[in-house]
C-alpha positions as CSV (number, residue, x, y, z in Angstrom):
1,M,10.9,-7.4,-11.1
2,A,7.4,-8.4,-10.7
3,G,5.2,-7.6,-7.7
4,G,4.8,-4.3,-5.7
5,K,4.6,-0.9,-7.0
6,Q,7.3,0.4,-9.3
7,T,8.2,4.2,-9.5
8,A,9.1,5.7,-12.9
9,R,12.8,5.6,-11.8
10,Q,12.6,1.8,-11.1
11,Q,11.0,1.1,-14.4
12,M,13.8,3.1,-16.1
13,I,16.6,1.4,-14.0
14,N,15.3,-2.1,-15.0
15,L,15.3,-1.2,-18.6
16,M,19.1,0.2,-18.5
17,Y,20.1,-3.0,-16.7
18,L,18.8,-4.9,-19.7
19,V,20.2,-2.5,-22.2
20,L,23.6,-2.5,-20.3
21,T,23.6,-6.2,-20.2
22,A,23.3,-6.5,-23.9
23,M,25.8,-3.8,-24.7
24,L,28.4,-5.8,-22.7
25,A,28.6,-8.4,-25.6
26,L,29.7,-5.5,-27.9
27,N,32.8,-4.9,-25.7
28,V,31.9,-1.5,-25.1
29,S,33.9,1.5,-23.3
30,A,34.3,2.1,-19.6
31,E,31.6,4.5,-19.5
32,V,29.0,1.8,-20.3
33,L,30.8,-0.3,-17.4
34,N,30.4,2.6,-15.1
35,A,26.8,3.1,-15.7
36,F,26.2,-0.3,-14.0
37,K,26.5,1.7,-10.8
38,T,23.7,3.7,-11.4
39,V,21.6,0.8,-12.1
40,R,22.7,-0.8,-8.7
41,D,21.9,2.5,-6.9
42,G,18.5,2.4,-8.3
43,L,18.0,-1.3,-7.7
44,D,19.0,-0.5,-3.8
45,E,16.6,2.2,-3.6
46,S,13.8,0.0,-4.8
47,S,15.0,-2.6,-2.4
48,T,14.5,-0.2,0.2
49,N,11.1,0.7,-0.6
50,L,10.1,-2.9,-0.7
51,D,11.6,-3.3,2.9
52,Q,9.2,-0.5,4.0
53,T,6.2,-2.4,2.5
54,I,7.4,-5.4,4.2
55,S,7.7,-3.6,7.5
56,K,4.2,-2.4,7.2
57,T,2.5,-5.5,6.2
58,M,4.0,-7.2,9.4
59,E,2.9,-4.5,11.5
60,A,-0.5,-5.0,10.0
61,F,-0.1,-8.8,10.9
62,Q,0.6,-7.9,14.4
63,K,-2.5,-5.7,15.0
64,S,-4.7,-8.2,13.5
65,M,-2.9,-10.8,16.2
66,E,-3.9,-8.6,18.9
67,T,-7.5,-8.0,17.6
68,D,-8.3,-11.4,16.2
69,P,-5.7,-13.9,17.2
70,G,-7.7,-17.1,16.2
71,K,-8.0,-16.1,12.6
72,T,-4.7,-14.6,12.0
73,K,-2.1,-16.9,13.9
74,E,-2.1,-19.5,11.1
75,W,-1.3,-16.8,8.6
76,Y,1.0,-14.9,10.7
77,D,3.1,-17.9,11.3
78,K,3.5,-18.4,7.6
79,A,4.3,-15.0,7.2
80,Q,7.1,-15.1,9.6
81,Q,8.4,-18.1,7.7
82,A,8.0,-16.2,4.5
83,V,10.4,-13.3,6.2
84,K,13.0,-16.0,7.4
85,I,13.2,-17.4,4.0
86,S,13.7,-14.4,2.3
87,N,16.2,-13.1,4.6
88,D,18.3,-16.1,4.9
89,L,18.6,-16.0,0.9
90,S,19.3,-12.2,0.9
91,A,22.0,-12.5,3.4
92,Y,23.6,-15.4,1.2
93,I,23.3,-13.4,-1.8
94,K,24.7,-10.2,0.0
95,G,27.6,-12.2,1.3
96,V,28.8,-13.6,-2.2
97,K,28.4,-9.9,-3.4
98,E,30.6,-8.7,-0.8
99,E,33.2,-11.2,-1.5
100,M,33.1,-10.5,-5.3
101,V,33.5,-6.7,-4.5
102,K,36.6,-7.4,-2.1
103,Q,38.5,-9.7,-4.7
104,A,38.0,-6.9,-7.3
105,G,39.6,-4.4,-4.9
106,N,36.8,-2.9,-3.2
107,I,35.2,0.2,-3.5
108,N,36.8,3.3,-4.8
109,P,36.5,6.2,-2.4
110,E,36.8,8.7,-5.2
111,T,34.3,7.1,-7.6
112,G,32.1,5.1,-5.2
113,D,32.4,2.3,-7.6
114,I,34.2,-0.9,-7.6
115,K,37.9,-0.2,-8.2
116,N,38.5,-2.8,-11.0
117,N,35.0,-2.8,-12.4
118,D,36.1,-4.1,-15.6
119,D,37.7,-7.4,-14.0
120,L,36.5,-10.3,-16.1
121,D,38.0,-13.0,-14.0
122,V,36.6,-12.3,-10.6
123,A,32.9,-13.4,-11.3
124,S,33.8,-16.6,-13.1
125,R,36.3,-17.5,-10.4
126,I,33.9,-17.1,-7.6
127,M,30.8,-18.3,-9.3
128,L,32.0,-21.1,-11.6
129,N,35.6,-21.8,-10.4
130,E,36.6,-24.4,-13.2
131,E,39.7,-25.4,-11.4
132,R,37.7,-26.1,-8.1
133,P,34.2,-26.7,-9.2
134,S,33.1,-27.8,-5.8
135,E,33.9,-24.3,-4.7
136,A,31.9,-22.6,-7.1
137,K,29.2,-20.5,-5.6
138,G,27.0,-20.4,-8.7
139,P,25.4,-23.8,-8.6
140,E,25.2,-23.5,-4.9
141,M,23.3,-20.0,-5.4
142,K,21.0,-21.5,-8.0
143,K,19.9,-24.3,-5.6
144,K,19.3,-22.0,-2.9
145,I,17.2,-19.7,-5.2
146,R,15.0,-22.6,-6.3
147,E,14.6,-24.2,-2.7
148,A,13.5,-20.5,-1.6
149,R,11.0,-20.2,-4.5
150,E,9.5,-23.6,-3.9
151,Q,9.5,-22.9,0.1
152,L,7.7,-19.7,-0.5
153,L,5.1,-21.3,-2.8
154,S,4.7,-24.0,-0.3
155,L,2.9,-21.2,2.0
156,V,0.2,-20.9,-0.7
157,K,-2.7,-23.2,-1.1
158,P,-2.5,-25.3,-3.9
159,E,-5.7,-24.2,-5.4
160,D,-4.2,-20.4,-5.3
161,K,-0.7,-21.2,-6.5
162,E,-1.7,-20.4,-10.4
163,R,-2.7,-17.0,-9.4
164,I,0.4,-16.1,-7.6
165,I,3.3,-14.9,-9.7
166,I,6.8,-14.4,-8.0
167,S,9.9,-13.3,-10.1
168,L,12.5,-15.4,-7.8
169,D,13.8,-18.1,-10.2
170,A,17.0,-19.6,-11.5
171,K,16.2,-21.4,-14.6
172,D,18.6,-23.3,-16.9
173,A,18.6,-22.4,-20.7
174,K,18.7,-25.4,-23.2
175,D,22.4,-25.1,-23.9
176,K,23.6,-23.3,-20.9
177,S,23.3,-23.5,-17.2
178,W,21.7,-20.6,-15.2
179,E,25.1,-19.9,-13.6
180,N,27.0,-19.7,-16.6
181,A,24.3,-17.6,-18.5
182,Q,24.8,-15.0,-15.6
183,F,28.4,-15.1,-14.7
184,S,30.5,-16.4,-17.4
185,S,33.1,-13.9,-18.5
186,V,31.3,-11.0,-17.6
187,P,32.8,-7.6,-15.9
188,V,32.7,-7.7,-12.3
189,T,30.5,-4.7,-12.3
190,A,27.9,-6.5,-14.3
191,A,28.1,-9.6,-12.0
192,V,27.6,-7.5,-8.9
193,T,24.6,-5.6,-10.6
194,I,23.0,-9.0,-11.4
195,L,23.4,-10.1,-7.9
196,T,21.9,-6.7,-6.7
197,K,18.9,-7.4,-9.0
198,L,18.6,-11.1,-7.6
199,E,18.2,-9.4,-3.9
200,G,15.3,-7.3,-5.3
201,D,13.5,-10.3,-6.9
202,V,13.8,-11.9,-3.4
203,K,12.1,-8.9,-1.9
204,N,9.4,-8.7,-4.4
205,S,8.6,-12.4,-4.1
206,E,8.5,-11.9,-0.3
207,V,6.0,-9.0,-0.8
208,E,3.8,-10.9,-3.1
209,I,3.4,-14.0,-0.5
210,L,3.0,-11.6,2.4
211,K,0.1,-9.8,0.4
212,Y,-1.5,-13.3,-0.4
213,L,-1.0,-14.5,3.4
214,Q,-2.7,-11.2,4.6
215,S,-5.4,-11.2,2.3
216,S,-6.0,-14.9,3.4
217,I,-6.8,-14.0,7.2
218,Y,-10.6,-13.3,6.4
219,A,-11.0,-15.2,3.2
220,S,-13.3,-17.8,4.8
221,D,-15.6,-15.2,6.2
222,V,-18.9,-14.5,4.8
223,K,-18.9,-11.4,2.9
224,F,-21.4,-8.7,3.6
225,D,-22.1,-6.0,0.7
226,K,-25.1,-4.4,1.8
227,L,-25.7,-2.2,4.9
228,K,-28.7,-0.9,6.7
229,A,-29.2,1.4,9.6
230,V,-31.7,0.1,12.2
231,A,-33.2,1.8,15.3
232,V,-34.4,-0.9,17.9
233,A,-36.1,0.2,21.1
234,P,-36.8,-2.1,24.3
235,S,-40.6,-0.8,23.6
236,S,-42.3,1.3,20.8
237,Y,-44.7,2.6,23.6
238,V,-44.4,5.0,26.5
239,L,-46.3,6.9,28.7
240,V,-46.2,10.9,28.8
241,G,-43.2,11.8,30.9
242,Q,-41.4,8.3,30.5
243,P,-38.1,8.5,28.9
244,Y,-37.4,7.0,25.6
245,T,-34.4,5.0,24.5
246,A,-33.5,3.4,21.4
247,E,-30.3,1.4,20.2
248,V,-29.3,2.6,16.7
249,F,-26.9,0.5,14.8
250,L,-25.8,-0.8,11.2
251,T,-26.9,-4.5,9.9
252,A,-25.4,-6.1,7.1
253,T,-26.6,-8.5,4.4
254,S,-25.2,-10.4,1.5
255,S,-26.6,-10.1,-2.1
256,T,-25.1,-13.6,-2.9
257,L,-26.2,-15.3,0.4
258,K,-29.7,-16.4,1.3
259,P,-30.0,-17.6,4.9
260,D,-32.7,-19.6,6.3
261,V,-34.7,-17.6,8.9
262,Y,-37.0,-19.3,11.5
263,A,-39.4,-17.8,13.9
264,G,-40.4,-20.4,16.5
265,G,-40.7,-23.6,14.5
266,S,-41.9,-21.8,11.3
267,K,-39.5,-21.1,8.3
268,L,-40.0,-17.3,7.1
269,P,-39.9,-16.4,3.5
270,V,-36.7,-14.3,2.6
271,D,-36.5,-11.8,-0.1
272,A,-33.6,-11.0,-2.7
273,D,-31.7,-8.8,0.1
274,G,-31.6,-11.7,2.4
275,I,-34.2,-10.1,4.8
276,A,-37.1,-12.1,6.4
277,K,-40.3,-10.6,7.4
278,F,-42.3,-11.7,10.5
279,S,-45.7,-10.5,11.1
280,T,-48.2,-11.6,13.8
281,T,-51.4,-10.3,15.5
282,A,-51.3,-9.1,19.0
283,S,-54.2,-10.6,21.0
284,S,-53.8,-8.8,24.2
285,V,-52.3,-5.6,25.8
286,G,-48.8,-5.9,27.0
287,E,-45.4,-7.4,26.3
288,H,-45.0,-9.9,23.9
289,T,-41.5,-11.9,23.3
290,W,-40.7,-13.9,20.0
291,G,-37.7,-15.4,18.6
292,G,-35.8,-18.1,16.7
293,K,-32.8,-18.6,14.6
294,I,-31.0,-17.8,11.3
295,V,-29.0,-20.4,9.8
296,V,-26.1,-19.3,7.5
297,V,-24.0,-21.4,5.2
298,Q,-20.3,-20.6,5.8
299,P,-18.1,-20.5,2.7
300,D,-16.6,-23.9,3.7
301,G,-20.0,-25.4,3.3
302,T,-20.7,-25.8,6.9
303,T,-23.7,-24.2,8.7
304,K,-24.0,-21.8,11.6
305,D,-27.0,-20.6,13.9
306,Y,-27.5,-17.4,15.0
307,P,-30.4,-17.3,17.7
308,Y,-32.4,-14.2,18.2
309,T,-35.1,-12.9,20.4
310,A,-37.3,-9.8,19.9
311,K,-40.0,-8.1,21.9
312,Y,-43.0,-5.8,21.1
313,E,-45.7,-4.2,23.2
314,A,-49.5,-3.8,22.5
315,A,-50.5,-0.8,24.0
316,A,-53.1,2.3,23.9
317,P,-52.3,4.8,21.4
318,S,-48.8,6.5,21.4
319,A,-46.8,8.9,19.2
320,N,-45.2,7.3,16.4
321,V,-41.9,8.9,14.7
322,S,-40.0,7.2,11.8
323,A,-37.6,8.3,9.3
324,D,-38.7,7.4,5.9
325,K,-35.3,6.2,4.7
326,M,-33.3,3.7,7.0
327,N,-34.2,5.5,10.3
328,V,-30.9,7.7,10.3
329,L,-30.5,11.1,9.1
330,Y,-27.7,12.1,6.7
331,I,-25.9,15.2,6.4
332,G,-26.0,17.1,3.2
333,V,-29.3,15.8,2.1
334,E,-33.2,16.2,2.9
335,N,-34.2,13.5,5.1
336,P,-38.1,13.0,4.9
337,V,-39.5,12.2,8.1
338,S,-43.3,11.1,8.7
339,V,-45.1,12.1,11.9
340,S,-48.3,10.9,13.5
341,A,-50.1,10.3,16.6
342,A,-52.5,7.6,17.0
343,G,-56.0,8.9,17.2
344,V,-55.1,12.4,16.5
345,P,-55.5,14.1,12.8
346,S,-52.3,15.0,11.1
347,S,-53.2,18.8,11.1
348,K,-53.2,18.6,15.1
349,V,-49.6,17.0,15.2
350,R,-46.5,19.2,15.7
351,A,-42.9,18.2,15.3
352,S,-39.7,19.8,16.4
353,L,-35.9,18.8,16.3
354,S,-33.6,19.3,19.0
355,G,-30.0,19.4,18.1
356,A,-27.6,20.3,15.1
357,G,-30.3,20.7,12.4
358,S,-33.8,21.8,11.5
359,L,-37.0,20.5,10.6
360,S,-39.6,22.0,8.2
361,G,-43.0,20.9,6.8
362,G,-46.4,19.9,8.5
363,N,-49.4,17.9,8.3
364,G,-47.4,14.8,9.0
365,K,-44.9,15.4,6.5
366,Y,-41.4,16.9,7.1
367,I,-38.1,17.6,6.0
368,A,-35.1,17.1,8.5
369,Q,-31.8,18.8,7.6
370,V,-28.8,18.1,9.9
371,T,-25.4,19.4,9.8
372,T,-23.3,17.7,12.6
373,P,-22.6,14.2,13.3
374,G,-23.8,12.6,16.5
375,Q,-27.4,12.6,17.4
376,V,-30.5,14.8,17.4
377,T,-34.0,14.2,19.0
378,I,-37.4,14.6,17.1
379,N,-40.0,15.6,19.6
380,V,-43.8,15.3,18.9
381,S,-46.8,17.0,20.4
382,A,-50.4,17.1,19.5
383,E,-53.4,19.4,20.3
384,I,-56.0,17.4,22.2
385,N,-59.0,19.0,23.5
386,G,-57.5,22.6,22.5
387,K,-54.4,21.9,24.7
388,M,-50.9,21.0,23.4
389,T,-49.9,17.6,24.9
390,N,-46.4,15.9,24.8
391,M,-46.5,12.8,22.8
392,G,-43.0,11.6,23.2
393,S,-39.6,12.0,21.3
394,R,-37.2,9.7,19.5
395,L,-33.2,9.9,19.2
396,Y,-31.8,9.6,15.7
397,R,-28.1,9.0,15.1
398,V,-26.7,11.7,12.4
399,K,-24.2,10.5,9.9
400,Q,-22.2,11.6,7.0
401,V,-23.2,10.2,3.4
402,P,-21.3,6.6,3.1
403,P,-18.3,7.1,0.6
404,P,-19.5,6.0,-3.0
405,T,-17.7,2.9,-4.7
406,P,-15.2,3.3,-7.4
407,K,-16.1,1.7,-10.6
408,F,-14.2,0.9,-13.8
409,A,-16.2,-0.7,-16.9
410,G,-18.8,-1.3,-14.1
411,L,-16.8,-3.3,-11.6
412,S,-14.8,-2.8,-8.6
413,T,-13.2,-6.3,-8.3
414,G,-13.1,-9.4,-10.2
415,R,-12.7,-10.1,-14.0
416,V,-13.2,-7.7,-16.7
417,S,-13.3,-8.5,-20.4
418,S,-10.6,-7.0,-22.6
419,A,-13.1,-5.4,-24.9
420,A,-14.7,-3.5,-22.0
421,A,-11.5,-2.5,-20.3
422,K,-10.4,-0.9,-23.9
423,A,-13.7,0.8,-24.4
424,Q,-13.8,2.7,-21.0
425,P,-13.7,6.6,-21.0
426,G,-12.5,7.0,-17.3
427,V,-13.1,6.1,-13.5
428,F,-16.6,6.6,-11.8
429,A,-18.0,6.7,-8.2
430,V,-21.4,5.3,-7.5
431,L,-23.3,5.6,-4.3
432,E,-24.6,1.9,-4.2
433,N,-27.5,0.8,-1.8
434,F,-28.1,4.4,-0.7
435,D,-31.8,5.5,-0.7
436,F,-31.1,9.3,-1.7
437,D,-30.2,10.5,-5.2
438,M,-26.8,11.9,-4.7
439,K,-23.9,11.8,-7.2
440,F,-20.3,12.1,-6.8
441,S,-17.8,13.1,-9.4
442,V,-14.2,11.6,-9.4
443,T,-11.3,14.3,-9.2
444,G,-8.4,12.1,-9.3
445,Y,-6.8,8.7,-9.1
446,T,-3.8,6.8,-9.8
447,M,-3.9,3.8,-12.2
448,Y,-1.7,0.9,-12.6
449,V,-1.9,-1.6,-15.9
450,V,0.3,-4.5,-15.1
451,K,0.9,-6.6,-18.2
452,K,2.6,-10.2,-18.0
453,R,6.3,-10.0,-18.4
454,T,6.6,-6.1,-18.8
455,D,7.1,-3.4,-16.2
456,P,3.6,-1.8,-14.9
457,I,2.3,1.2,-16.5
458,F,1.0,3.7,-14.2
459,E,0.0,7.4,-14.2
460,S,-1.9,9.7,-11.5
461,V,-4.7,11.7,-13.0
462,N,-6.7,14.6,-12.4
463,G,-10.5,14.2,-13.1
464,P,-12.2,10.8,-14.1
465,A,-11.1,10.7,-17.9
466,L,-8.5,8.5,-18.8
467,T,-5.2,10.1,-20.3
468,A,-3.8,9.1,-23.6
469,R,-1.0,7.1,-21.9
470,L,-3.3,5.0,-20.1
471,R,-5.7,4.5,-23.0
472,Q,-2.8,3.2,-25.0
473,A,-1.7,0.9,-22.1
474,L,-5.4,-0.5,-21.9
475,A,-5.5,-0.9,-25.8
476,S,-3.3,-3.9,-25.6
477,V,-4.2,-5.6,-22.3
478,T,-4.9,-9.4,-22.7
479,A,-5.9,-12.2,-20.4
480,G,-4.2,-12.3,-17.0
481,D,-3.2,-8.7,-17.1
482,K,-4.1,-6.6,-14.1
483,I,-5.7,-3.2,-13.7
484,T,-5.6,-1.4,-10.3
485,I,-6.7,2.0,-9.4
486,E,-5.6,3.7,-6.2
487,D,-5.7,7.2,-4.4
488,I,-9.2,8.2,-5.5
489,T,-10.5,11.2,-4.6
490,V,-14.0,12.5,-5.2
491,R,-16.5,15.5,-4.8
492,D,-20.1,15.6,-3.7
493,P,-22.7,18.0,-5.2
494,K,-21.8,20.4,-2.6
495,G,-18.1,20.8,-3.4
496,N,-17.0,18.8,-0.5
497,S,-14.0,16.5,-1.4
498,R,-13.0,13.1,0.2
499,R,-10.5,10.4,-0.3
500,L,-11.9,7.0,-0.9
501,S,-10.3,4.2,1.4
502,T,-11.0,1.5,-1.4
503,G,-9.9,1.0,-5.0
504,V,-10.3,-1.1,-7.9
505,S,-8.6,-4.2,-8.7
506,L,-9.5,-6.0,-11.9
507,T,-7.9,-9.2,-13.8
508,V,-8.6,-9.0,-17.6
509,Q,-10.0,-12.2,-18.9
């Protein structure tokens, strides 16, 4: 079966199904016929797991409908169609299977298997019915499977259909129809197992379509891949005794998108990170307002304007406090902070930290070390005319170091060459776009190698290095194969562990 995650048990069951089907041609013993029950039990368990995946996906759709119905509704409606298509076909297959079991004597309560599991007539009579072909279920089922396949694929955008692979199909052979190939002269236990596998194929195909539809909700959004912390205050100048307030938040930019930024009627130059810089000279004391717009090209080619305004104040000398890196303090690293007071020598300026942490240093250069997420305040005073004077304070947000980005062959998503995939020693985690030199080590992960027309190979690993089994699996990857890495755990230099919420998803080219 294709799509979804397959456990080792499920892979074994699929292999047993193929072996047992082949052995039927040898007219083997009853033990082999009875083994089909084991295969059916495994397939039923796999279908149960897929039902749980479908249920969780639809719950995620419903939450998206609550938070962003405008973007979600189109895809949620299609997801509901996919569920109905799958349920209708599953119900039909289940009905045929129940009729087949009934005509074979029902289930033996002592063995839990079909009473006449070696009956060679039941499957042919129900599915082919040479005496009354119009009543044969085989051609009808083939038609329903093909229709369901087309209906599911119709929910996919035409340009995306090549990358969506679903296992549900009923193809005729060159010299034999699909229904004859599946149900002609086979014991009823094999026919029931074939129908159980078809039920699993329906669920697998439903999962693949639902995953695609869910990923399409925000596919047209502009993708931002760089974050920066910013502190914005209504005014950078306050008098002694006045409160100081600031808004501290994250801004996002895109490394692949270069917006047009305007201040007034003038276009500003934009750097490689998509950031424009505005400069002017204040001609008078007081508050000054300026603004403009940012023009962004959307993924569909249209443009959208984002107007903005800002203020600054030209005033007499005041205290100035700024974190050297991103105006935010991070737990577990040394945060350099520069402190100065206009018109006052650095040797006369003092700084202290209020909150969970400490501030060390002097002469205008300090190191802030913080321990608890939240906020801290840096207070500044200066010796003026032999007297210590309060020069103001500034509030900072305290945050954990952001999680690193997992990498395999230097990539997290996209396409990787087969040569690069085969040459990799393991999985790594890189802290991208972060100003501090901090390294994380990978302590564990689960890798899936999904090759065309074969069952996925997967293994959970301790540490960053690939196992011999995974190296062997990667040694034969070809274009179109998938490499997925999930459940990644990392450790920082201080020994603290965390589980990453993102993984690696690559396609071999």
